LODOLUM-118403 format. One record per residue (C-alpha): residue number from 1; residue in three letters; y, x, z. Coordinates in steps of 0.2 Angstrom, whole numbers, m for minus. Layout:
// residues N
    nr   rest      c2      c1      c3
   NUM    ALA       Y       X       Z
...
END
This chain:
// residues 267
    nr   rest      c2      c1      c3
     1    MET     629     408     555
     2    SER     625     422     567
     3    ASN     632     440     565
     4    SER     615     447     561
     5    ALA     613     434     547
     6    LEU     630     437     540
     7    TYR     626     456     540
     8    ARG     610     453     530
     9    VAL     619     442     518
    10    GLY     632     456     515
    11    ALA     618     469     513
    12    TRP     609     458     500
    13    LEU     626     456     490
    14    LYS     628     475     491
    15    HIS     610     478     485
    16    GLN     613     466     470
    17    PHE     628     475     465
    18    CYS     622     492     467
    19    SER     604     490     460
    20    TRP     597     486     443
    21    ASN     583     475     437
    22    THR     571     487     429
    23    GLY     554     487     421
    24    GLY     554     506     425
    25    GLU     568     512     414
    26    GLY     577     527     421
    27    ILE     563     532     432
    28    HIS     558     550     428
    29    SER     540     551     434
    30    PRO     528     543     422
    31    TYR     517     539     437
    32    LEU     531     530     446
    33    PHE     537     522     429
    34    HIS     519     515     428
    35    LEU     519     509     446
    36    VAL     535     499     443
    37    ARG     532     493     425
    38    MET     514     489     426
    39    ILE     510     486     444
    40    ILE     525     480     454
    41    SER     532     469     440
    42    ASP     515     462     435
    43    ASP     514     443     437
    44    ASN     496     440     436
    45    ARG     487     432     450
    46    TYR     471     437     459
    47    TYR     457     425     464
    48    CYS     458     430     483
    49    TRP     476     426     485
    50    ASP     474     407     486
    51    ALA     462     408     501
    52    ILE     475     420     510
    53    GLU     489     408     506
    54    GLU     479     393     513
    55    ARG     478     403     530
    56    ARG     497     405     529
    57    GLN     499     387     527
    58    ALA     487     384     541
    59    MET     498     395     552
    60    LEU     514     387     547
    61    HIS     508     370     553
    62    ALA     498     376     568
    63    PRO     503     366     584
    64    LYS     495     379     596
    65    ARG     506     387     609
    66    ILE     503     405     613
    67    GLU     510     418     625
    68    VAL     516     433     614
    69    THR     518     450     621
    70    ASP     532     460     613
    71    TYR     535     479     615
    72    GLY     549     479     602
    73    SER     566     471     601
    74    LYS     563     459     616
    75    GLY     558     473     628
    76    GLN     544     483     633
    77    GLY     530     471     636
    78    ALA     540     456     638
    79    THR     530     440     636
    80    TYR     536     423     630
    81    SER     529     407     625
    82    CYS     530     400     607
    83    LEU     522     390     594
    84    VAL     511     398     581
    85    SER     520     389     568
    86    ASP     537     397     574
    87    VAL     529     414     573
    88    ALA     523     411     555
    89    LYS     540     404     550
    90    THR     550     418     556
    91    SER     539     434     556
    92    LEU     527     433     541
    93    GLU     529     444     526
    94    SER     533     433     511
    95    ALA     519     429     499
    96    HIS     528     438     485
    97    ASN     530     454     494
    98    ALA     513     454     501
    99    GLN     505     452     484
   100    ILE     515     467     478
   101    PHE     507     477     492
   102    PHE     490     470     487
   103    ARG     493     476     469
   104    ILE     499     493     474
   105    VAL     484     496     486
   106    ASN     472     490     472
   107    TRP     480     502     459
   108    LEU     480     516     471
   109    GLY     462     514     475
   110    HIS     458     514     456
   111    GLU     468     530     454
   112    ALA     460     539     469
   113    GLY     443     533     464
   114    ARG     438     532     482
   115    PRO     440     520     497
   116    LEU     458     521     505
   117    ASN     463     524     523
   118    ILE     476     511     527
   119    ILE     487     510     542
   120    GLU     497     495     547
   121    LEU     510     494     561
   122    GLY     513     476     566
   123    THR     498     465     563
   124    ASN     507     449     568
   125    LEU     496     434     562
   126    GLY     486     445     550
   127    VAL     491     438     534
   128    THR     498     454     526
   129    THR     483     463     533
   130    ALA     472     451     524
   131    TYR     481     456     508
   132    LEU     479     474     511
   133    ALA     461     472     515
   134    SER     457     461     501
   135    ALA     461     474     488
   136    SER     444     482     491
   137    GLY     431     479     504
   138    SER     428     498     504
   139    ASN     445     502     510
   140    HIS     447     504     529
   141    ILE     462     495     537
   142    LYS     467     501     555
   143    THR     481     489     561
   144    PHE     491     490     577
   145    GLU     497     476     587
   146    GLY     504     474     605
   147    SER     500     455     608
   148    ARG     483     450     612
   149    ALA     487     432     607
   150    LEU     493     437     590
   151    ILE     477     448     587
   152    GLU     466     433     591
   153    MET     475     422     578
   154    ALA     474     436     566
   155    GLN     455     439     569
   156    LEU     452     420     566
   157    ASN     461     421     549
   158    TRP     451     436     544
   159    LYS     435     428     549
   160    LYS     438     413     539
   161    LEU     442     424     524
   162    GLY     426     434     527
   163    LEU     436     451     529
   164    LYS     426     464     538
   165    ASN     435     480     534
   166    ILE     449     478     547
   167    GLU     450     488     564
   168    VAL     462     482     577
   169    VAL     471     493     589
   170    GLU     478     483     604
   171    GLY     493     490     614
   172    ASN     510     497     613
   173    ILE     512     506     596
   174    ASP     523     519     604
   175    GLU     507     525     613
   176    THR     492     519     602
   177    LEU     498     526     585
   178    PHE     499     544     592
   179    GLN     482     542     601
   180    GLN     472     533     587
   181    VAL     479     541     570
   182    CYS     476     559     568
   183    GLU     469     560     550
   184    PRO     477     559     533
   185    PHE     481     542     527
   186    ASP     483     534     509
   187    VAL     495     520     513
   188    ALA     505     516     529
   189    TYR     514     499     531
   190    ILE     527     499     544
   191    ASP     533     481     551
   192    ALA     534     484     569
   193    ASN     549     489     580
   194    HIS     564     485     569
   195    ARG     575     498     578
   196    PHE     581     515     572
   197    GLU     573     527     585
   198    PRO     555     519     584
   199    THR     555     518     565
   200    CYS     560     536     563
   201    ARG     547     541     576
   202    TYR     533     532     567
   203    VAL     539     539     550
   204    GLU     540     557     557
   205    TYR     523     556     564
   206    LEU     515     549     549
   207    SER     524     561     537
   208    GLY     515     575     546
   209    LEU     498     567     541
   210    ALA     503     562     523
   211    HIS     495     571     508
   212    GLU     503     572     491
   213    LYS     499     555     485
   214    SER     502     546     502
   215    LEU     513     531     502
   216    ILE     523     524     516
   217    ILE     530     506     515
   218    VAL     544     502     527
   219    ASP     548     483     529
   220    ASP     565     476     532
   221    ILE     575     491     528
   222    HIS     591     481     527
   223    HIS     587     470     542
   224    SER     601     478     553
   225    HIS     613     493     554
   226    GLU     599     502     564
   227    MET     586     499     550
   228    GLU     598     504     536
   229    ASP     602     520     546
   230    ALA     583     523     548
   231    TRP     581     521     529
   232    ARG     595     534     526
   233    TRP     587     546     538
   234    ILE     570     544     529
   235    GLN     578     547     513
   236    ASN     586     563     519
   237    ARG     569     570     526
   238    HIS     565     587     518
   239    ASP     547     581     515
   240    VAL     552     565     506
   241    THR     554     566     487
   242    THR     557     549     480
   243    THR     561     533     488
   244    MET     562     515     480
   245    ASP     573     502     489
   246    PHE     568     484     484
   247    PHE     579     477     498
   248    ASP     566     468     508
   249    PHE     555     484     509
   250    GLY     556     502     504
   251    LEU     543     514     496
   252    VAL     542     532     502
   253    PHE     534     546     492
   254    PHE     529     564     496
   255    ASP     523     571     480
   256    LYS     532     587     476
   257    HIS     531     585     458
   258    TYR     544     570     459
   259    LEU     562     573     459
   260    LYS     572     571     475
   261    LYS     578     554     469
   262    HIS     582     537     477
   263    TYR     581     521     467
   264    ARG     588     504     471
   265    LEU     578     491     461
   266    ARG     577     472     459
   267    ILE     561     463     456
END
């Protein structure tokens, strides 16, 4: 087992020991209590999930080879050849987590009573994007990806799913995010460059555009030492009130009515 895999096992065991399996007990805000008890812990299925999961399975068995451009961990603009199936096996968000994001977006839309402005950093094959977009066709999803080959595969998936509320921004997110996002957002999902400095830079910029009910979802917060350091940095920001650590991802809230509180939860 590699050192990185051993690290993640250790992080998982620590999370299991330090967290609790809750239906919302111990969460002070009624709003956040409802989010955990009624939304995140909900086990009902939605009709559109089956079609999205069919696209996941298609990607997991796709024999096509593509040239992926990586502006993240493999280097600035490095290109490498790989099978679509390998990308799907190693990089896609799990169905369980993506469906939680769907439920959160669906609920936030009902709470807001208007279409949501959603930002996604790291399109990949577009499966998680499809979950975010399927919560409501009125929402606008702006998703950022550096690899043309991945964008083309994602757009194929969205076309087959009939999704028309997704805008793709191609290029290095270190540049495009700051050029293309300048208005308040409702939800931002960060699953891009899994290193300390870029993650903190993305969160810092997006925090300046957040309103009281904005939510940032940070993926893979226990992926490495760097990501755990980034998560602690996020928690210590003066504008962040409550955070929720679900191991695979973390939720970041800005509402000043919430206590400065950090929860470790199991689902």
